[in-house]
N, CA, C and O atoms as a GROMACS GRO file, in nm:
protein
  600
    1UNK      N    1   1.242  -0.432  -1.496
    1UNK     CA    2   1.224  -0.377  -1.364
    1UNK      C    3   1.283  -0.236  -1.362
    1UNK      O    4   1.391  -0.212  -1.416
    2UNK      N    5   1.210  -0.144  -1.299
    2UNK     CA    6   1.256  -0.006  -1.286
    2UNK      C    7   1.310   0.015  -1.146
    2UNK      O    8   1.239  -0.010  -1.048
    3UNK      N    9   1.432   0.062  -1.135
    3UNK     CA   10   1.492   0.088  -1.005
    3UNK      C   11   1.531   0.235  -1.000
    3UNK      O   12   1.602   0.284  -1.087
    4UNK      N   13   1.485   0.304  -0.898
    4UNK     CA   14   1.519   0.444  -0.878
    4UNK      C   15   1.602   0.453  -0.751
    4UNK      O   16   1.550   0.427  -0.642
    5UNK      N   17   1.729   0.488  -0.763
    5UNK     CA   18   1.813   0.492  -0.643
    5UNK      C   19   1.866   0.631  -0.612
    5UNK      O   20   1.892   0.662  -0.496
    6UNK      N   21   1.883   0.715  -0.713
    6UNK     CA   22   1.938   0.847  -0.687
    6UNK      C   23   1.836   0.958  -0.708
    6UNK      O   24   1.862   1.073  -0.673
    7UNK      N   25   1.722   0.925  -0.764
    7UNK     CA   26   1.620   1.026  -0.791
    7UNK      C   27   1.550   1.063  -0.662
    7UNK      O   28   1.510   0.976  -0.584
    8UNK      N   29   1.533   1.192  -0.637
    8UNK     CA   30   1.472   1.238  -0.514
    8UNK      C   31   1.326   1.272  -0.534
    8UNK      O   32   1.246   1.245  -0.444
    9UNK      N   33   1.288   1.329  -0.647
    9UNK     CA   34   1.150   1.370  -0.667
    9UNK      C   35   1.113   1.357  -0.813
    9UNK      O   36   1.195   1.379  -0.902
   10UNK      N   37   0.988   1.321  -0.837
   10UNK     CA   38   0.940   1.303  -0.973
   10UNK      C   39   0.791   1.332  -0.975
   10UNK      O   40   0.719   1.293  -0.884
   11UNK      N   41   0.745   1.400  -1.078
   11UNK     CA   42   0.603   1.424  -1.096
   11UNK      C   43   0.561   1.362  -1.229
   11UNK      O   44   0.626   1.386  -1.331
   12UNK      N   45   0.454   1.284  -1.229
   12UNK     CA   46   0.403   1.222  -1.350
   12UNK      C   47   0.262   1.269  -1.376
   12UNK      O   48   0.180   1.272  -1.284
   13UNK      N   49   0.232   1.306  -1.498
   13UNK     CA   50   0.097   1.346  -1.534
   13UNK      C   51   0.014   1.220  -1.555
   13UNK      O   52   0.055   1.130  -1.629
   14UNK      N   53  -0.103   1.214  -1.488
   14UNK     CA   54  -0.183   1.092  -1.502
   14UNK      C   55  -0.299   1.112  -1.601
   14UNK      O   56  -0.382   1.023  -1.615
   15UNK      N   57  -0.305   1.228  -1.668
   15UNK     CA   58  -0.404   1.255  -1.773
   15UNK      C   59  -0.548   1.240  -1.727
   15UNK      O   60  -0.634   1.208  -1.808
   16UNK      N   61  -0.575   1.262  -1.602
   16UNK     CA   62  -0.712   1.261  -1.552
   16UNK      C   63  -0.742   1.399  -1.498
   16UNK      O   64  -0.709   1.431  -1.384
   17UNK      N   65  -0.805   1.479  -1.582
   17UNK     CA   66  -0.837   1.617  -1.548
   17UNK      C   67  -0.713   1.696  -1.508
   17UNK      O   68  -0.720   1.786  -1.424
   18UNK      N   69  -0.598   1.663  -1.568
   18UNK     CA   70  -0.476   1.739  -1.547
   18UNK      C   71  -0.416   1.727  -1.408
   18UNK      O   72  -0.328   1.805  -1.372
   19UNK      N   73  -0.460   1.630  -1.329
   19UNK     CA   74  -0.405   1.615  -1.195
   19UNK      C   75  -0.266   1.554  -1.201
   19UNK      O   76  -0.233   1.482  -1.294
   20UNK      N   77  -0.186   1.584  -1.100
   20UNK     CA   78  -0.052   1.526  -1.092
   20UNK      C   79  -0.047   1.420  -0.984
   20UNK      O   80  -0.103   1.437  -0.876
   21UNK      N   81   0.022   1.309  -1.014
   21UNK     CA   82   0.050   1.209  -0.913
   21UNK      C   83   0.189   1.241  -0.862
   21UNK      O   84   0.284   1.249  -0.939
   22UNK      N   85   0.200   1.259  -0.733
   22UNK     CA   86   0.328   1.298  -0.675
   22UNK      C   87   0.400   1.174  -0.621
   22UNK      O   88   0.342   1.092  -0.550
   23UNK      N   89   0.527   1.164  -0.657
   23UNK     CA   90   0.609   1.051  -0.615
   23UNK      C   91   0.744   1.103  -0.568
   23UNK      O   92   0.811   1.177  -0.641
   24UNK      N   93   0.784   1.065  -0.447
   24UNK     CA   94   0.912   1.105  -0.393
   24UNK      C   95   0.985   0.978  -0.351
   24UNK      O   96   0.930   0.896  -0.277
   25UNK      N   97   1.108   0.961  -0.398
   25UNK     CA   98   1.190   0.845  -0.364
   25UNK      C   99   1.316   0.895  -0.293
   25UNK      O  100   1.390   0.977  -0.346
   26UNK      N  101   1.337   0.844  -0.171
   26UNK     CA  102   1.452   0.885  -0.090
   26UNK      C  103   1.540   0.764  -0.059
   26UNK      O  104   1.495   0.671   0.008
   27UNK      N  105   1.665   0.764  -0.107
   27UNK     CA  106   1.756   0.653  -0.076
   27UNK      C  107   1.824   0.674   0.059
   27UNK      O  108   1.822   0.784   0.114
   28UNK      N  109   1.883   0.568   0.112
   28UNK     CA  110   1.965   0.573   0.234
   28UNK      C  111   1.888   0.621   0.357
   28UNK      O  112   1.938   0.704   0.433
   29UNK      N  113   1.769   0.569   0.375
   29UNK     CA  114   1.686   0.603   0.491
   29UNK      C  115   1.688   0.483   0.586
   29UNK      O  116   1.666   0.369   0.543
   30UNK      N  117   1.715   0.507   0.713
   30UNK     CA  118   1.721   0.397   0.810
   30UNK      C  119   1.580   0.350   0.846
   30UNK      O  120   1.482   0.421   0.827
   31UNK      N  121   1.572   0.228   0.898
   31UNK     CA  122   1.445   0.172   0.945
   31UNK      C  123   1.385   0.263   1.053
   31UNK      O  124   1.264   0.286   1.055
   32UNK      N  125   1.468   0.314   1.141
   32UNK     CA  126   1.420   0.399   1.250
   32UNK      C  127   1.360   0.529   1.195
   32UNK      O  128   1.259   0.577   1.247
   33UNK      N  129   1.421   0.585   1.092
   33UNK     CA  130   1.367   0.707   1.030
   33UNK      C  131   1.234   0.677   0.961
   33UNK      O  132   1.140   0.754   0.972
   34UNK      N  133   1.227   0.565   0.891
   34UNK     CA  134   1.102   0.522   0.827
   34UNK      C  135   0.991   0.509   0.931
   34UNK      O  136   0.882   0.563   0.910
   35UNK      N  137   1.017   0.441   1.041
   35UNK     CA  138   0.916   0.422   1.145
   35UNK      C  139   0.876   0.556   1.209
   35UNK      O  140   0.759   0.580   1.237
   36UNK      N  141   0.975   0.644   1.231
   36UNK     CA  142   0.947   0.775   1.289
   36UNK      C  143   0.859   0.858   1.195
   36UNK      O  144   0.769   0.930   1.240
   37UNK      N  145   0.884   0.849   1.064
   37UNK     CA  146   0.802   0.922   0.968
   37UNK      C  147   0.658   0.871   0.969
   37UNK      O  148   0.564   0.951   0.966
   38UNK      N  149   0.640   0.738   0.974
   38UNK     CA  150   0.505   0.683   0.980
   38UNK      C  151   0.431   0.734   1.105
   38UNK      O  152   0.314   0.771   1.098
   39UNK      N  153   0.501   0.734   1.216
   39UNK     CA  154   0.442   0.780   1.342
   39UNK      C  155   0.405   0.928   1.332
   39UNK      O  156   0.294   0.967   1.369
   40UNK      N  157   0.496   1.009   1.282
   40UNK     CA  158   0.472   1.152   1.270
   40UNK      C  159   0.359   1.184   1.171
   40UNK      O  160   0.283   1.278   1.192
   41UNK      N  161   0.349   1.106   1.064
   41UNK     CA  162   0.246   1.131   0.962
   41UNK      C  163   0.108   1.088   1.009
   41UNK      O  164   0.008   1.140   0.961
   42UNK      N  165   0.101   0.993   1.101
   42UNK     CA  166  -0.027   0.947   1.153
   42UNK      C  167  -0.098   0.850   1.060
   42UNK      O  168  -0.050   0.820   0.950
   43UNK      N  169  -0.214   0.803   1.104
   43UNK     CA  170  -0.289   0.703   1.029
   43UNK      C  171  -0.382   0.761   0.924
   43UNK      O  172  -0.417   0.693   0.828
   44UNK      N  173  -0.423   0.885   0.941
   44UNK     CA  174  -0.522   0.946   0.851
   44UNK      C  175  -0.453   1.042   0.756
   44UNK      O  176  -0.446   1.162   0.779
   45UNK      N  177  -0.401   0.984   0.647
   45UNK     CA  178  -0.327   1.063   0.548
   45UNK      C  179  -0.352   1.006   0.410
   45UNK      O  180  -0.387   0.889   0.394
   46UNK      N  181  -0.332   1.090   0.311
   46UNK     CA  182  -0.351   1.048   0.172
   46UNK      C  183  -0.225   0.986   0.113
   46UNK      O  184  -0.233   0.913   0.015
   47UNK      N  185  -0.110   1.013   0.172
   47UNK     CA  186   0.017   0.965   0.119
   47UNK      C  187   0.040   0.820   0.154
   47UNK      O  188   0.022   0.780   0.269
   48UNK      N  189   0.081   0.738   0.054
   48UNK     CA  190   0.116   0.599   0.076
   48UNK      C  191   0.267   0.588   0.090
   48UNK      O  192   0.342   0.654   0.018
   49UNK      N  193   0.311   0.506   0.183
   49UNK     CA  194   0.453   0.494   0.213
   49UNK      C  195   0.497   0.350   0.191
   49UNK      O  196   0.427   0.256   0.229
   50UNK      N  197   0.613   0.333   0.128
   50UNK     CA  198   0.673   0.200   0.120
   50UNK      C  199   0.821   0.213   0.152
   50UNK      O  200   0.881   0.318   0.134
   51UNK      N  201   0.878   0.102   0.201
   51UNK     CA  202   1.017   0.101   0.242
   51UNK      C  203   1.078  -0.032   0.199
   51UNK      O  204   1.026  -0.139   0.229
   52UNK      N  205   1.190  -0.022   0.128
   52UNK     CA  206   1.257  -0.144   0.082
   52UNK      C  207   1.407  -0.132   0.104
   52UNK      O  208   1.479  -0.074   0.023
   53UNK      N  209   1.452  -0.187   0.216
   53UNK     CA  210   1.594  -0.197   0.248
   53UNK      C  211   1.668  -0.066   0.226
   53UNK      O  212   1.769  -0.061   0.156
   54UNK      N  213   1.616   0.041   0.287
   54UNK     CA  214   1.684   0.170   0.282
   54UNK      C  215   1.626   0.271   0.186
   54UNK      O  216   1.662   0.389   0.191
   55UNK      N  217   1.537   0.228   0.097
   55UNK     CA  218   1.475   0.320   0.002
   55UNK      C  219   1.331   0.347   0.046
   55UNK      O  220   1.250   0.255   0.054
   56UNK      N  221   1.301   0.473   0.073
   56UNK     CA  222   1.169   0.516   0.116
   56UNK      C  223   1.098   0.581  -0.002
   56UNK      O  224   1.153   0.668  -0.068
   57UNK      N  225   0.974   0.538  -0.028
   57UNK     CA  226   0.895   0.595  -0.136
   57UNK      C  227   0.766   0.651  -0.078
   57UNK      O  228   0.696   0.584  -0.003
   58UNK      N  229   0.737   0.775  -0.114
   58UNK     CA  230   0.613   0.842  -0.074
   58UNK      C  231   0.534   0.870  -0.201
   58UNK      O  232   0.587   0.927  -0.296
   59UNK      N  233   0.406   0.830  -0.202
   59UNK     CA  234   0.323   0.848  -0.321
   59UNK      C  235   0.187   0.902  -0.280
   59UNK      O  236   0.125   0.850  -0.187
   60UNK      N  237   0.142   1.004  -0.348
   60UNK     CA  238   0.008   1.057  -0.324
   60UNK      C  239  -0.079   1.022  -0.445
   60UNK      O  240  -0.062   1.079  -0.552
   61UNK      N  241  -0.172   0.928  -0.427
   61UNK     CA  242  -0.254   0.882  -0.538
   61UNK      C  243  -0.350   0.990  -0.589
   61UNK      O  244  -0.392   1.078  -0.514
   62UNK      N  245  -0.382   0.981  -0.718
   62UNK     CA  246  -0.477   1.074  -0.781
   62UNK      C  247  -0.620   1.028  -0.760
   62UNK      O  248  -0.644   0.919  -0.707
   63UNK      N  249  -0.716   1.110  -0.801
   63UNK     CA  250  -0.857   1.072  -0.793
   63UNK      C  251  -0.885   0.948  -0.877
   63UNK      O  252  -0.954   0.856  -0.832
   64UNK      N  253  -0.831   0.943  -0.998
   64UNK     CA  254  -0.852   0.827  -1.084
   64UNK      C  255  -0.800   0.700  -1.018
   64UNK      O  256  -0.867   0.597  -1.020
   65UNK      N  257  -0.684   0.708  -0.958
   65UNK     CA  258  -0.626   0.595  -0.887
   65UNK      C  259  -0.722   0.546  -0.779
   65UNK      O  260  -0.748   0.426  -0.769
   66UNK      N  261  -0.775   0.637  -0.700
   66UNK     CA  262  -0.866   0.600  -0.591
   66UNK      C  263  -0.998   0.545  -0.643
   66UNK      O  264  -1.054   0.454  -0.582
   67UNK      N  265  -1.049   0.597  -0.754
   67UNK     CA  266  -1.173   0.545  -0.813
   67UNK      C  267  -1.153   0.400  -0.856
   67UNK      O  268  -1.237   0.314  -0.828
   68UNK      N  269  -1.041   0.372  -0.924
   68UNK     CA  270  -1.012   0.236  -0.968
   68UNK      C  271  -0.991   0.144  -0.848
   68UNK      O  272  -1.040   0.031  -0.847
   69UNK      N  273  -0.919   0.190  -0.747
   69UNK     CA  274  -0.895   0.111  -0.627
   69UNK      C  275  -1.027   0.071  -0.561
   69UNK      O  276  -1.047  -0.046  -0.528
   70UNK      N  277  -1.116   0.167  -0.544
   70UNK     CA  278  -1.245   0.138  -0.479
   70UNK      C  279  -1.331   0.046  -0.564
   70UNK      O  280  -1.403  -0.039  -0.509
   71UNK      N  281  -1.326   0.060  -0.695
   71UNK     CA  282  -1.401  -0.030  -0.784
   71UNK      C  283  -1.350  -0.173  -0.771
   71UNK      O  284  -1.429  -0.267  -0.758
   72UNK      N  285  -1.218  -0.190  -0.774
   72UNK     CA  286  -1.161  -0.325  -0.761
   72UNK      C  287  -1.192  -0.385  -0.623
   72UNK      O  288  -1.223  -0.504  -0.613
   73UNK      N  289  -1.185  -0.303  -0.519
   73UNK     CA  290  -1.218  -0.352  -0.384
   73UNK      C  291  -1.364  -0.396  -0.378
   73UNK      O  292  -1.396  -0.496  -0.315
   74UNK      N  293  -1.451  -0.320  -0.442
   74UNK     CA  294  -1.594  -0.355  -0.444
   74UNK      C  295  -1.616  -0.487  -0.518
   74UNK      O  296  -1.699  -0.568  -0.476
   75UNK      N  297  -1.543  -0.509  -0.626
   75UNK     CA  298  -1.554  -0.634  -0.701
   75UNK      C  299  -1.512  -0.752  -0.613
   75UNK      O  300  -1.581  -0.854  -0.609
   76UNK      N  301  -1.401  -0.738  -0.542
   76UNK     CA  302  -1.354  -0.845  -0.454
   76UNK      C  303  -1.456  -0.872  -0.344
   76UNK      O  304  -1.488  -0.988  -0.316
   77UNK      N  305  -1.507  -0.767  -0.282
   77UNK     CA  306  -1.606  -0.783  -0.174
   77UNK      C  307  -1.732  -0.851  -0.226
   77UNK      O  308  -1.783  -0.943  -0.162
   78UNK      N  309  -1.782  -0.807  -0.340
   78UNK     CA  310  -1.903  -0.867  -0.398
   78UNK      C  311  -1.880  -1.013  -0.434
   78UNK      O  312  -1.965  -1.098  -0.407
   79UNK      N  313  -1.766  -1.043  -0.493
   79UNK     CA  314  -1.735  -1.181  -0.532
   79UNK      C  315  -1.727  -1.273  -0.410
   79UNK      O  316  -1.781  -1.383  -0.411
   80UNK      N  317  -1.659  -1.227  -0.304
   80UNK     CA  318  -1.648  -1.311  -0.184
   80UNK      C  319  -1.784  -1.330  -0.118
   80UNK      O  320  -1.813  -1.438  -0.066
   81UNK      N  321  -1.868  -1.227  -0.119
   81UNK     CA  322  -2.003  -1.241  -0.063
   81UNK      C  323  -2.085  -1.341  -0.144
   81UNK      O  324  -2.154  -1.425  -0.087
   82UNK      N  325  -2.077  -1.331  -0.277
   82UNK     CA  326  -2.151  -1.423  -0.363
   82UNK      C  327  -2.104  -1.567  -0.347
   82UNK      O  328  -2.183  -1.661  -0.361
   83UNK      N  329  -1.978  -1.585  -0.316
   83UNK     CA  330  -1.923  -1.719  -0.296
   83UNK      C  331  -1.940  -1.768  -0.153
   83UNK      O  332  -1.902  -1.880  -0.119
   84UNK      N  333  -1.998  -1.682  -0.068
   84UNK     CA  334  -2.022  -1.720   0.070
   84UNK      C  335  -1.896  -1.726   0.154
   84UNK      O  336  -1.890  -1.801   0.251
   85UNK      N  337  -1.795  -1.648   0.116
   85UNK     CA  338  -1.668  -1.647   0.188
   85UNK      C  339  -1.664  -1.530   0.286
   85UNK      O  340  -1.713  -1.421   0.255
   86UNK      N  341  -1.604  -1.552   0.401
   86UNK     CA  342  -1.579  -1.442   0.492
   86UNK      C  343  -1.469  -1.356   0.433
   86UNK      O  344  -1.378  -1.406   0.368
   87UNK      N  345  -1.478  -1.225   0.455
   87UNK     CA  346  -1.376  -1.134   0.405
   87UNK      C  347  -1.361  -1.018   0.502
   87UNK      O  348  -1.460  -0.968   0.557
   88UNK      N  349  -1.238  -0.976   0.523
   88UNK     CA  350  -1.209  -0.857   0.603
   88UNK      C  351  -1.124  -0.766   0.516
   88UNK      O  352  -1.013  -0.802   0.476
   89UNK      N  353  -1.177  -0.648   0.486
   89UNK     CA  354  -1.106  -0.547   0.408
   89UNK      C  355  -1.031  -0.457   0.506
   89UNK      O  356  -1.094  -0.387   0.585
   90UNK      N  357  -0.898  -0.458   0.500
   90UNK     CA  358  -0.819  -0.376   0.593
   90UNK      C  359  -0.765  -0.250   0.526
   90UNK      O  360  -0.680  -0.182   0.583
   91UNK      N  361  -0.814  -0.219   0.407
   91UNK     CA  362  -0.774  -0.096   0.341
   91UNK      C  363  -0.624  -0.090   0.316
   91UNK      O  364  -0.562  -0.190   0.279
   92UNK      N  365  -0.567   0.028   0.338
   92UNK     CA  366  -0.424   0.046   0.312
   92UNK      C  367  -0.341   0.034   0.439
   92UNK      O  368  -0.252   0.114   0.465
   93UNK      N  369  -0.372  -0.067   0.517
   93UNK     CA  370  -0.298  -0.095   0.641
   93UNK      C  371  -0.149  -0.113   0.613
   93UNK      O  372  -0.111  -0.175   0.513
   94UNK      N  373  -0.066  -0.060   0.700
   94UNK     CA  374   0.078  -0.074   0.686
   94UNK      C  375   0.121  -0.217   0.720
   94UNK      O  376   0.092  -0.268   0.828
   95UNK      N  377   0.191  -0.278   0.627
   95UNK     CA  378   0.245  -0.413   0.645
   95UNK      C  379   0.397  -0.398   0.649
   95UNK      O  380   0.455  -0.336   0.561
   96UNK      N  381   0.460  -0.455   0.751
   96UNK     CA  382   0.604  -0.439   0.758
   96UNK      C  383   0.672  -0.555   0.828
   96UNK      O  384   0.614  -0.623   0.913
   97UNK      N  385   0.799  -0.573   0.789
   97UNK     CA  386   0.886  -0.673   0.851
   97UNK      C  387   1.021  -0.610   0.876
   97UNK      O  388   1.100  -0.591   0.783
   98UNK      N  389   1.047  -0.577   1.002
   98UNK     CA  390   1.174  -0.514   1.035
   98UNK      C  391   1.291  -0.607   1.005
   98UNK      O  392   1.397  -0.561   0.962
   99UNK      N  393   1.272  -0.738   1.027
   99UNK     CA  394   1.382  -0.833   1.002
   99UNK      C  395   1.423  -0.836   0.855
   99UNK      O  396   1.536  -0.873   0.824
  100UNK      N  397   1.333  -0.799   0.765
  100UNK     CA  398   1.364  -0.793   0.622
  100UNK      C  399   1.387  -0.649   0.575
  100UNK      O  400   1.425  -0.627   0.460
  101UNK      N  401   1.365  -0.552   0.663
  101UNK     CA  402   1.375  -0.409   0.630
  101UNK      C  403   1.284  -0.374   0.513
  101UNK      O  404   1.325  -0.311   0.416
  102UNK      N  405   1.157  -0.418   0.525
  102UNK     CA  406   1.059  -0.394   0.420
  102UNK      C  407   0.926  -0.354   0.482
  102UNK      O  408   0.886  -0.405   0.587
  103UNK      N  409   0.858  -0.260   0.417
  103UNK     CA  410   0.726  -0.218   0.461
  103UNK      C  411   0.650  -0.160   0.344
  103UNK      O  412   0.709  -0.099   0.255
  104UNK      N  413   0.518  -0.179   0.343
  104UNK     CA  414   0.435  -0.128   0.234
  104UNK      C  415   0.294  -0.104   0.283
  104UNK      O  416   0.250  -0.159   0.384
  105UNK      N  417   0.225  -0.020   0.210
  105UNK     CA  418   0.084   0.005   0.233
  105UNK      C  419   0.011  -0.021   0.101
  105UNK      O  420   0.009   0.065   0.014
  106UNK      N  421  -0.048  -0.139   0.087
  106UNK     CA  422  -0.119  -0.167  -0.038
  106UNK      C  423  -0.236  -0.071  -0.052
  106UNK      O  424  -0.282  -0.013   0.046
  107UNK      N  425  -0.285  -0.056  -0.174
  107UNK     CA  426  -0.402   0.028  -0.193
  107UNK      C  427  -0.520  -0.029  -0.115
  107UNK      O  428  -0.596   0.046  -0.054
  108UNK      N  429  -0.534  -0.160  -0.117
  108UNK     CA  430  -0.635  -0.229  -0.036
  108UNK      C  431  -0.584  -0.369  -0.005
  108UNK      O  432  -0.525  -0.434  -0.091
  109UNK      N  433  -0.606  -0.415   0.117
  109UNK     CA  434  -0.568  -0.550   0.156
  109UNK      C  435  -0.690  -0.628   0.206
  109UNK      O  436  -0.779  -0.571   0.269
  110UNK      N  437  -0.693  -0.757   0.177
  110UNK     CA  438  -0.805  -0.842   0.216
  110UNK      C  439  -0.756  -0.968   0.288
  110UNK      O  440  -0.657  -1.029   0.248
  111UNK      N  441  -0.827  -1.004   0.391
  111UNK     CA  442  -0.812  -1.135   0.453
  111UNK      C  443  -0.936  -1.213   0.413
  111UNK      O  444  -1.048  -1.173   0.444
  112UNK      N  445  -0.916  -1.324   0.346
  112UNK     CA  446  -1.027  -1.408   0.300
  112UNK      C  447  -1.014  -1.544   0.368
  112UNK      O  448  -1.096  -1.580   0.452
  113UNK      N  449  -0.911  -1.618   0.332
  113UNK     CA  450  -0.887  -1.748   0.395
  113UNK      C  451  -0.862  -1.730   0.545
  113UNK      O  452  -0.901  -1.815   0.625
  114UNK      N  453  -0.797  -1.622   0.582
  114UNK     CA  454  -0.762  -1.596   0.722
  114UNK      C  455  -0.853  -1.492   0.788
  114UNK      O  456  -0.817  -1.436   0.891
  115UNK      N  457  -0.970  -1.467   0.730
  115UNK     CA  458  -1.062  -1.367   0.785
  115UNK      C  459  -1.104  -1.400   0.928
  115UNK      O  460  -1.122  -1.310   1.009
  116UNK      N  461  -1.119  -1.528   0.958
  116UNK     CA  462  -1.162  -1.568   1.092
  116UNK      C  463  -1.058  -1.538   1.200
  116UNK      O  464  -1.089  -1.535   1.318
  117UNK      N  465  -0.933  -1.515   1.158
  117UNK     CA  466  -0.827  -1.484   1.255
  117UNK      C  467  -0.836  -1.340   1.305
  117UNK      O  468  -0.771  -1.303   1.403
  118UNK      N  469  -0.916  -1.258   1.237
  118UNK     CA  470  -0.932  -1.118   1.274
  118UNK      C  471  -1.072  -1.097   1.331
  118UNK      O  472  -1.172  -1.139   1.271
  119UNK      N  473  -1.079  -1.033   1.446
  119UNK     CA  474  -1.208  -1.011   1.510
  119UNK      C  475  -1.226  -0.866   1.548
  119UNK      O  476  -1.128  -0.796   1.577
  120UNK      N  477  -1.350  -0.819   1.548
  120UNK     CA  478  -1.382  -0.684   1.592
  120UNK      C  479  -1.374  -0.581   1.481
  120UNK      O  480  -1.330  -0.611   1.370
  121UNK      N  481  -1.416  -0.458   1.513
  121UNK     CA  482  -1.417  -0.351   1.414
  121UNK      C  483  -1.276  -0.298   1.385
  121UNK      O  484  -1.252  -0.248   1.275
  122UNK      N  485  -1.185  -0.308   1.479
  122UNK     CA  486  -1.047  -0.264   1.460
  122UNK      C  487  -0.956  -0.379   1.502
  122UNK      O  488  -0.894  -0.375   1.608
  123UNK      N  489  -0.948  -0.483   1.417
  123UNK     CA  490  -0.876  -0.604   1.458
  123UNK      C  491  -0.726  -0.582   1.471
  123UNK      O  492  -0.666  -0.505   1.396
  124UNK      N  493  -0.669  -0.650   1.566
  124UNK     CA  494  -0.523  -0.653   1.580
  124UNK      C  495  -0.471  -0.755   1.480
  124UNK      O  496  -0.508  -0.873   1.486
  125UNK      N  497  -0.387  -0.711   1.388
  125UNK     CA  498  -0.336  -0.800   1.284
  125UNK      C  499  -0.202  -0.857   1.329
  125UNK      O  500  -0.107  -0.781   1.351
  126UNK      N  501  -0.193  -0.989   1.344
  126UNK     CA  502  -0.066  -1.050   1.384
  126UNK      C  503   0.044  -1.020   1.282
  126UNK      O  504   0.019  -1.017   1.162
  127UNK      N  505   0.166  -0.998   1.331
  127UNK     CA  506   0.278  -0.966   1.244
  127UNK      C  507   0.307  -1.075   1.142
  127UNK      O  508   0.356  -1.047   1.032
  128UNK      N  509   0.277  -1.199   1.178
  128UNK     CA  510   0.309  -1.311   1.089
  128UNK      C  511   0.191  -1.354   1.003
  128UNK      O  512   0.188  -1.466   0.953
  129UNK      N  513   0.092  -1.263   0.985
  129UNK     CA  514  -0.027  -1.297   0.906
  129UNK      C  515  -0.049  -1.192   0.797
  129UNK      O  516  -0.125  -1.097   0.817
  130UNK      N  517   0.017  -1.208   0.682
  130UNK     CA  518  -0.004  -1.112   0.574
  130UNK      C  519  -0.142  -1.129   0.512
  130UNK      O  520  -0.203  -1.236   0.526
  131UNK      N  521  -0.193  -1.026   0.445
  131UNK     CA  522  -0.323  -1.040   0.379
  131UNK      C  523  -0.320  -1.151   0.274
  131UNK      O  524  -0.215  -1.184   0.218
  132UNK      N  525  -0.437  -1.208   0.249
  132UNK     CA  526  -0.448  -1.311   0.146
  132UNK      C  527  -0.444  -1.250   0.006
  132UNK      O  528  -0.403  -1.315  -0.090
  133UNK      N  529  -0.488  -1.124  -0.004
  133UNK     CA  530  -0.494  -1.056  -0.133
  133UNK      C  531  -0.468  -0.908  -0.111
  133UNK      O  532  -0.523  -0.848  -0.018
  134UNK      N  533  -0.386  -0.848  -0.197
  134UNK     CA  534  -0.367  -0.703  -0.194
  134UNK      C  535  -0.392  -0.648  -0.334
  134UNK      O  536  -0.366  -0.714  -0.435
  135UNK      N  537  -0.443  -0.527  -0.338
  135UNK     CA  538  -0.464  -0.456  -0.464
  135UNK      C  539  -0.364  -0.343  -0.471
  135UNK      O  540  -0.351  -0.264  -0.377
  136UNK      N  541  -0.292  -0.335  -0.582
  136UNK     CA  542  -0.203  -0.224  -0.613
  136UNK      C  543  -0.246  -0.171  -0.750
  136UNK      O  544  -0.240  -0.244  -0.849
  137UNK      N  545  -0.289  -0.047  -0.756
  137UNK     CA  546  -0.334   0.014  -0.880
  137UNK      C  547  -0.216   0.089  -0.942
  137UNK      O  548  -0.155   0.174  -0.877
  138UNK      N  549  -0.184   0.056  -1.067
  138UNK     CA  550  -0.076   0.124  -1.139
  138UNK      C  551  -0.135   0.199  -1.257
  138UNK      O  552  -0.195   0.140  -1.346
  139UNK      N  553  -0.117   0.330  -1.255
  139UNK     CA  554  -0.162   0.411  -1.367
  139UNK      C  555  -0.043   0.476  -1.435
  139UNK      O  556  -0.027   0.466  -1.557
  140UNK      N  557   0.042   0.541  -1.357
  140UNK     CA  558   0.155   0.614  -1.415
  140UNK      C  559   0.290   0.560  -1.374
  140UNK      O  560   0.391   0.596  -1.434
  141UNK      N  561   0.295   0.476  -1.274
  141UNK     CA  562   0.424   0.422  -1.231
  141UNK      C  563   0.408   0.273  -1.201
  141UNK      O  564   0.306   0.232  -1.146
  142UNK      N  565   0.508   0.192  -1.236
  142UNK     CA  566   0.496   0.047  -1.215
  142UNK      C  567   0.512   0.008  -1.069
  142UNK      O  568   0.574   0.079  -0.990
  143UNK      N  569   0.454  -0.106  -1.034
  143UNK     CA  570   0.461  -0.158  -0.897
  143UNK      C  571   0.580  -0.250  -0.875
  143UNK      O  572   0.585  -0.320  -0.775
  144UNK      N  573   0.675  -0.250  -0.966
  144UNK     CA  574   0.785  -0.345  -0.954
  144UNK      C  575   0.860  -0.330  -0.822
  144UNK      O  576   0.904  -0.430  -0.765
  145UNK      N  577   0.876  -0.207  -0.774
  145UNK     CA  578   0.946  -0.188  -0.647
  145UNK      C  579   0.864  -0.245  -0.532
  145UNK      O  580   0.921  -0.305  -0.441
  146UNK      N  581   0.732  -0.228  -0.534
  146UNK     CA  582   0.648  -0.281  -0.428
  146UNK      C  583   0.638  -0.434  -0.435
  146UNK      O  584   0.623  -0.499  -0.332
  147UNK      N  585   0.647  -0.490  -0.555
  147UNK     CA  586   0.646  -0.637  -0.567
  147UNK      C  587   0.764  -0.698  -0.493
  147UNK      O  588   0.752  -0.804  -0.432
  148UNK      N  589   0.880  -0.631  -0.498
  148UNK     CA  590   0.996  -0.678  -0.423
  148UNK      C  591   0.969  -0.681  -0.273
  148UNK      O  592   1.020  -0.766  -0.202
  149UNK      N  593   0.887  -0.587  -0.227
  149UNK     CA  594   0.853  -0.581  -0.085
  149UNK      C  595   0.760  -0.696  -0.048
  149UNK      O  596   0.781  -0.764   0.053
  150UNK      N  597   0.657  -0.719  -0.130
  150UNK     CA  598   0.562  -0.825  -0.100
  150UNK      C  599   0.626  -0.961  -0.110
  150UNK      O  600   0.560  -1.062  -0.087
   0.00000   0.00000   0.00000
C-alpha cells in the first residue's frame, strides 16, 4: 500500500503523447474545507477529488485515462443490456460519508441491482445507497488510497 502524507504535489508522466497526469495530495484538510472546495469547484470540472479522514487528493486524468474509462463503461453497459439488466450510469458522481470522513468520485459508477431505486434523468441518489459497481482506472498511480475510501 502506498501512503502519501507529507507530499504536496507530484507529476507523473503517463507516456501517452507526453501528457502529464497531475496529482496533488494535501494533508490535514477538514471536512468543511473539503465540502467548500467541492462547492466552489462546481459539478462541471475535469479534476477528480477524494477525501480520506483529513487527506484531500486532487487528480486531473489524462486523455488515455479517459479513453480507457469510457471503454470500460461501454463494456459494462453493453453487458448489462445483453443480460437484460437495468443499469444507471452515474458517471463520476461524488460519493461521501461525513460520519466516516470519506468521499470519492469514481471514474464511473453504476447502479445495476439497485437501478430501480433511481428514477428520472437526474436521479436523487440516497446517501445510504452506494453504487453496485465503480470503475477506477489506474495508469500511473495506484488506487490503494481510494480503496480505503470505498
